[in-house]
C-alpha positions in Angstrom: -2.2 0.2 22.9 0.7 -2.5 21.7 4.2 -1.3 20.9 7.1 -3.1 19.6 7.8 -5.8 17.9 4.8 -7.3 18.6 2.4 -4.8 17.2 3.9 -5.0 13.8 4.0 -9.2 14.0 0.3 -10.0 13.3 -1.6 -11.5 10.1 -1.6 -9.1 7.6 -5.1 -11.2 6.6 -7.5 -9.3 8.8 -6.3 -5.5 7.3 -8.1 -7.1 3.9 -11.5 -8.5 5.8 -14.3 -5.8 4.1 -13.1 -5.2 1.7 -15.6 -4.3 -1.0 -14.3 -5.2 -4.9 -18.1 -5.2 -6.3 -18.3 -9.3 -5.8 -17.9 -11.6 -2.9 -15.1 -13.9 -5.0 -12.8 -11.0 -5.6 -12.7 -10.3 -2.1 -12.5 -14.2 -1.3 -10.0 -13.9 -3.8 -8.4 -10.9 -2.3 -7.9 -13.0 1.4 -6.3 -15.7 -0.1 -3.7 -14.1 -1.7 -2.6 -11.9 1.5 -2.4 -15.5 3.3 0.0 -16.6 0.8 1.7 -13.0 -0.1 2.0 -13.4 4.1 3.4 -17.0 4.0 5.8 -16.5 1.5 6.4 -12.5 1.9 9.9 -12.5 0.6 9.7 -14.0 -3.3 7.8 -12.9 -6.2 4.5 -13.1 -6.2 3.9 -15.8 -8.8 6.3 -17.6 -6.7 4.0 -17.0 -3.8 1.1 -18.7 -5.9 1.7 -22.1 -5.1 -1.2 -23.3 -8.1 -0.8 -22.2 -12.3 -4.6 -21.4 -11.3 -3.6 -19.3 -8.1 -1.4 -17.1 -10.4 -3.9 -16.6 -12.8 -6.4 -15.7 -9.7 -3.7 -13.0 -8.7 -3.5 -11.2 -12.0 -7.0 -11.7 -12.6 -7.6 -10.0 -10.2 -4.4 -6.8 -10.1 -5.6 -6.6 -13.5 -9.3 -6.0 -12.7 -11.5 -2.6 -13.9 -14.1 -3.4 -11.1 -12.6 -1.9 -8.1 -10.5 0.9 -7.1 -6.7 0.6 -5.0 -8.6 2.5 -2.6 -11.3 -0.3 -1.8 -8.9 -2.7 -1.9 -7.1 -0.6 1.3 -10.2 1.2 2.6 -10.6 -1.5 5.0 -7.1 -1.2 6.5 -7.0 2.5 6.1 -10.0 2.6 8.8 -8.2 0.1 10.8 -4.8 2.4 10.4 -7.3 5.1 11.6 -8.8 3.2 14.6 -4.8 2.3 15.7 -4.5 6.1 15.6 -6.9 6.9 17.5 -5.5 4.1 20.5 -1.7 6.1 19.9 -3.0 9.3 20.5 0.0 10.9 18.7 0.9 9.6 15.9 3.4 10.7 13.0 2.5 10.3 9.5 5.5 10.2 7.6 4.6 10.9 3.3 7.0 9.1 1.0 7.3 9.4 -3.0 9.0 6.5 -3.6 10.0 5.9 -7.5 9.8 2.3 -8.8 11.0 1.0 -12.0 10.8 -2.2 -13.7 14.2 -3.5 -16.4 13.1 -5.4 -19.3 13.2 -4.2 -22.9 9.5 -5.1 -23.8 7.2 -2.6 -23.3 4.9 -3.2 -19.7 1.3 -2.0 -20.0 -0.1 0.7 -17.3 3.5 2.1 -16.6 4.9 6.0 -17.6 8.4 7.2 -18.2 10.7 6.8 -14.7 12.8 9.9 -14.4 15.9 7.9 -15.3 13.9 7.3 -18.4 12.7 3.3 -17.2 9.6 1.9 -16.7 7.8 2.4 -14.0 5.5 4.7 -11.8 5.3 7.0 -9.0 4.4 6.1 -5.4 3.0 8.2 -2.9 2.6 6.9 0.7 1.0 8.6 3.9 2.2 5.9 7.0 1.1 6.3 10.0 3.7 5.6 13.0 2.9 6.0 17.0 4.7 8.8 17.8 5.9 7.0 21.1 7.7 4.0 19.3 8.5 5.3 15.9 9.8 1.8 14.4 5.7 0.7 15.1 4.0 1.1 11.4 0.4 1.9 12.6 -0.5 1.4 9.0 -1.3 2.7 5.4 -3.5 6.1 5.9 -3.2 6.7 1.8 -1.7 5.4 -1.3 -1.5 7.4 -4.4 -0.2 5.8 -8.1 0.8 7.7 -10.5 2.3 7.5 -14.0 4.6 10.2 -16.3 3.6 10.4 -19.8 4.8 12.6 -22.2 8.9 14.5 -22.8 7.4 17.1 -20.3 7.4 14.8 -17.3 4.4 15.7 -16.5 1.8 13.3 -13.4 -1.3 11.5 -14.4 -2.8 9.0 -12.0 -2.7 5.5 -12.9 -3.5 1.9 -11.0 -0.6 0.6 -10.6 -2.4 -1.9 -7.8 -0.3 -5.1 -8.3 2.8 -3.5 -7.6 2.0 -1.0 -5.1 -0.3 -3.2 -2.6 3.2 -5.2 -1.3 5.4 -2.2 -1.4 7.7 -2.1 1.5 7.1 1.5 2.3 8.8 1.2 5.7 11.6 3.5 5.3 11.0 7.4 6.3 14.7 9.1 5.1 13.9 11.4 2.7 9.3 11.8 4.0 8.2 15.0 5.0 7.3 14.0 8.9 4.1 15.7 10.8 3.5 14.7 14.1 -0.2 15.3 15.0 -2.0 15.8 18.5 -5.2 14.0 19.5 -7.0 15.6 22.0 -10.2 14.7 20.6 -10.2 10.9 21.0 -9.9 11.3 16.7 -6.7 9.9 14.9 -5.7 13.8 13.1 -4.4 12.7 9.8 -4.1 15.2 7.3 -1.8 16.7 4.9 1.1 18.2 6.1 2.8 20.9 4.6 
Protein backbone atom coordinates (compact mmCIF):
# COMPACT_ATOMS: atom_id res chain seq x y z
CA UNK A 1 0.00 0.00 0.00
CA UNK A 2 1.29 3.41 -0.97
CA UNK A 3 1.67 5.58 2.10
CA UNK A 4 2.60 9.22 2.47
CA UNK A 5 2.16 12.31 0.35
CA UNK A 6 2.67 10.49 -2.99
CA UNK A 7 -0.45 8.42 -2.31
CA UNK A 8 -2.71 11.48 -2.28
CA UNK A 9 -1.17 13.25 -5.26
CA UNK A 10 -2.61 10.97 -7.90
CA UNK A 11 -5.20 12.17 -10.37
CA UNK A 12 -8.75 12.45 -9.10
CA UNK A 13 -10.23 11.83 -12.56
CA UNK A 14 -10.17 7.99 -12.36
CA UNK A 15 -12.18 8.25 -9.13
CA UNK A 16 -15.20 9.26 -11.25
CA UNK A 17 -14.72 6.81 -14.13
CA UNK A 18 -17.63 4.45 -14.42
CA UNK A 19 -20.14 6.84 -12.84
CA UNK A 20 -23.58 5.85 -14.07
CA UNK A 21 -25.43 9.10 -14.40
CA UNK A 22 -28.24 7.89 -16.66
CA UNK A 23 -26.66 9.14 -19.90
CA UNK A 24 -23.12 8.65 -21.20
CA UNK A 25 -22.92 12.40 -22.01
CA UNK A 26 -23.33 13.23 -18.32
CA UNK A 27 -20.60 10.75 -17.38
CA UNK A 28 -18.31 12.26 -20.04
CA UNK A 29 -19.08 15.76 -18.79
CA UNK A 30 -18.26 14.70 -15.21
CA UNK A 31 -14.79 13.53 -16.27
CA UNK A 32 -14.17 16.80 -18.16
CA UNK A 33 -15.20 18.80 -15.11
CA UNK A 34 -12.98 16.68 -12.85
CA UNK A 35 -10.00 17.39 -15.15
CA UNK A 36 -10.66 21.12 -15.05
CA UNK A 37 -11.09 21.23 -11.28
CA UNK A 38 -7.97 19.11 -10.81
CA UNK A 39 -5.89 21.59 -12.83
CA UNK A 40 -7.27 24.61 -10.99
CA UNK A 41 -8.56 23.31 -7.64
CA UNK A 42 -8.16 26.57 -5.74
CA UNK A 43 -10.40 28.61 -8.03
CA UNK A 44 -14.15 28.95 -8.05
CA UNK A 45 -16.14 26.76 -10.42
CA UNK A 46 -16.59 29.51 -13.05
CA UNK A 47 -12.87 30.33 -13.00
CA UNK A 48 -11.87 26.67 -13.32
CA UNK A 49 -13.89 26.24 -16.50
CA UNK A 50 -12.22 27.76 -19.57
CA UNK A 51 -15.16 28.70 -21.76
CA UNK A 52 -18.72 29.89 -21.38
CA UNK A 53 -19.83 26.52 -22.78
CA UNK A 54 -17.87 24.65 -20.08
CA UNK A 55 -19.41 26.82 -17.37
CA UNK A 56 -22.88 26.17 -18.78
CA UNK A 57 -22.16 22.43 -19.02
CA UNK A 58 -20.94 22.40 -15.42
CA UNK A 59 -24.07 24.06 -14.05
CA UNK A 60 -26.34 21.97 -16.26
CA UNK A 61 -24.76 18.79 -14.90
CA UNK A 62 -24.87 19.97 -11.28
CA UNK A 63 -28.53 20.99 -11.60
CA UNK A 64 -29.61 17.80 -13.37
CA UNK A 65 -32.33 15.70 -11.78
CA UNK A 66 -31.23 12.71 -13.86
CA UNK A 67 -28.94 11.25 -11.18
CA UNK A 68 -28.23 11.41 -7.46
CA UNK A 69 -25.18 12.46 -5.49
CA UNK A 70 -24.80 8.80 -4.48
CA UNK A 71 -24.55 7.77 -8.14
CA UNK A 72 -21.90 10.41 -8.75
CA UNK A 73 -19.88 9.32 -5.71
CA UNK A 74 -20.27 5.54 -6.27
CA UNK A 75 -17.04 4.90 -8.28
CA UNK A 76 -15.03 6.87 -5.71
CA UNK A 77 -16.76 5.00 -2.85
CA UNK A 78 -15.88 1.64 -4.42
CA UNK A 79 -12.26 2.72 -4.92
CA UNK A 80 -12.17 3.95 -1.31
CA UNK A 81 -13.41 0.60 -0.01
CA UNK A 82 -10.79 -1.19 -2.12
CA UNK A 83 -8.01 0.98 -0.68
CA UNK A 84 -9.41 0.43 2.83
CA UNK A 85 -9.39 -3.34 2.32
CA UNK A 86 -5.74 -3.22 1.25
CA UNK A 87 -4.84 -0.99 4.22
CA UNK A 88 -6.25 -3.50 6.70
CA UNK A 89 -7.12 -1.23 9.60
CA UNK A 90 -8.67 2.14 8.86
CA UNK A 91 -10.07 5.11 10.71
CA UNK A 92 -13.47 6.40 9.65
CA UNK A 93 -13.73 10.04 10.61
CA UNK A 94 -17.24 11.48 10.62
CA UNK A 95 -17.49 15.19 10.04
CA UNK A 96 -20.53 17.41 9.86
CA UNK A 97 -19.84 20.73 8.21
CA UNK A 98 -22.17 23.70 7.94
CA UNK A 99 -21.69 25.37 4.56
CA UNK A 100 -22.95 28.94 4.45
CA UNK A 101 -23.39 31.39 1.60
CA UNK A 102 -23.60 35.14 1.90
CA UNK A 103 -25.66 37.47 -0.22
CA UNK A 104 -29.00 39.17 -0.12
CA UNK A 105 -30.79 37.04 -2.69
CA UNK A 106 -32.39 33.70 -1.88
CA UNK A 107 -30.57 30.74 -3.48
CA UNK A 108 -32.72 27.86 -4.64
CA UNK A 109 -32.14 24.56 -2.85
CA UNK A 110 -30.48 25.99 0.24
CA UNK A 111 -31.94 26.10 3.72
CA UNK A 112 -31.28 28.12 6.84
CA UNK A 113 -28.16 27.42 8.90
CA UNK A 114 -27.91 27.67 12.67
CA UNK A 115 -26.54 31.19 12.17
CA UNK A 116 -29.60 32.21 10.16
CA UNK A 117 -27.69 32.31 6.87
CA UNK A 118 -28.37 30.38 3.67
CA UNK A 119 -26.63 27.05 3.39
CA UNK A 120 -26.72 23.33 3.98
CA UNK A 121 -25.29 20.72 6.31
CA UNK A 122 -22.93 18.11 4.88
CA UNK A 123 -22.08 14.90 6.73
CA UNK A 124 -19.02 13.07 5.45
CA UNK A 125 -17.40 9.76 6.38
CA UNK A 126 -13.72 10.12 5.53
CA UNK A 127 -11.61 6.94 5.55
CA UNK A 128 -7.98 7.25 6.69
CA UNK A 129 -5.15 4.74 6.76
CA UNK A 130 -4.63 4.00 10.46
CA UNK A 131 -0.86 3.63 9.93
CA UNK A 132 -0.58 7.06 8.32
CA UNK A 133 -3.53 9.20 9.37
CA UNK A 134 -2.50 12.06 7.09
CA UNK A 135 -3.31 9.85 4.09
CA UNK A 136 -7.00 9.99 3.17
CA UNK A 137 -8.22 6.87 1.41
CA UNK A 138 -11.42 8.55 0.31
CA UNK A 139 -14.98 9.43 1.22
CA UNK A 140 -17.11 6.40 2.02
CA UNK A 141 -20.36 8.30 2.48
CA UNK A 142 -21.77 11.76 1.94
CA UNK A 143 -25.15 13.11 3.00
CA UNK A 144 -26.42 16.64 2.55
CA UNK A 145 -29.27 18.22 4.46
CA UNK A 146 -31.02 21.55 4.58
CA UNK A 147 -32.83 23.05 7.54
CA UNK A 148 -36.33 24.31 6.91
CA UNK A 149 -38.89 26.03 9.04
CA UNK A 150 -38.60 27.70 12.40
CA UNK A 151 -37.94 24.48 14.31
CA UNK A 152 -34.79 23.79 12.27
CA UNK A 153 -35.67 20.22 11.29
CA UNK A 154 -33.25 18.68 8.83
CA UNK A 155 -34.37 17.25 5.54
CA UNK A 156 -32.19 15.57 2.97
CA UNK A 157 -31.52 17.82 0.05
CA UNK A 158 -29.22 17.50 -2.86
CA UNK A 159 -26.51 20.11 -2.72
CA UNK A 160 -24.30 18.34 -5.22
CA UNK A 161 -22.36 21.19 -6.80
CA UNK A 162 -21.24 22.45 -3.42
CA UNK A 163 -20.59 19.13 -1.68
CA UNK A 164 -18.76 17.51 -4.59
CA UNK A 165 -15.58 19.50 -4.09
CA UNK A 166 -15.92 20.39 -0.42
CA UNK A 167 -12.63 19.94 1.41
CA UNK A 168 -13.26 17.27 4.06
CA UNK A 169 -9.69 16.65 5.16
CA UNK A 170 -10.48 17.87 8.68
CA UNK A 171 -10.65 15.41 11.50
CA UNK A 172 -11.18 17.87 14.35
CA UNK A 173 -14.53 17.52 15.99
CA UNK A 174 -15.41 14.35 14.12
CA UNK A 175 -16.10 11.10 15.94
CA UNK A 176 -13.24 8.69 15.28
CA UNK A 177 -13.80 5.02 14.95
CA UNK A 178 -11.14 2.40 14.36
CA UNK A 179 -12.17 -0.75 12.55
CA UNK A 180 -10.01 -3.83 12.30
CA UNK A 181 -10.03 -5.80 9.10
CA UNK A 182 -9.44 -9.49 9.81
CA UNK A 183 -11.50 -10.88 6.95
CA UNK A 184 -9.69 -9.10 4.11
CA UNK A 185 -12.70 -6.83 3.56
CA UNK A 186 -12.97 -3.21 4.58
CA UNK A 187 -15.03 -2.76 7.70
CA UNK A 188 -16.88 0.47 7.07
CA UNK A 189 -19.76 0.95 9.43
CA UNK A 190 -21.34 3.72 11.38
CA UNK A 191 -19.77 4.41 14.73
CA UNK A 192 -21.84 5.38 17.76
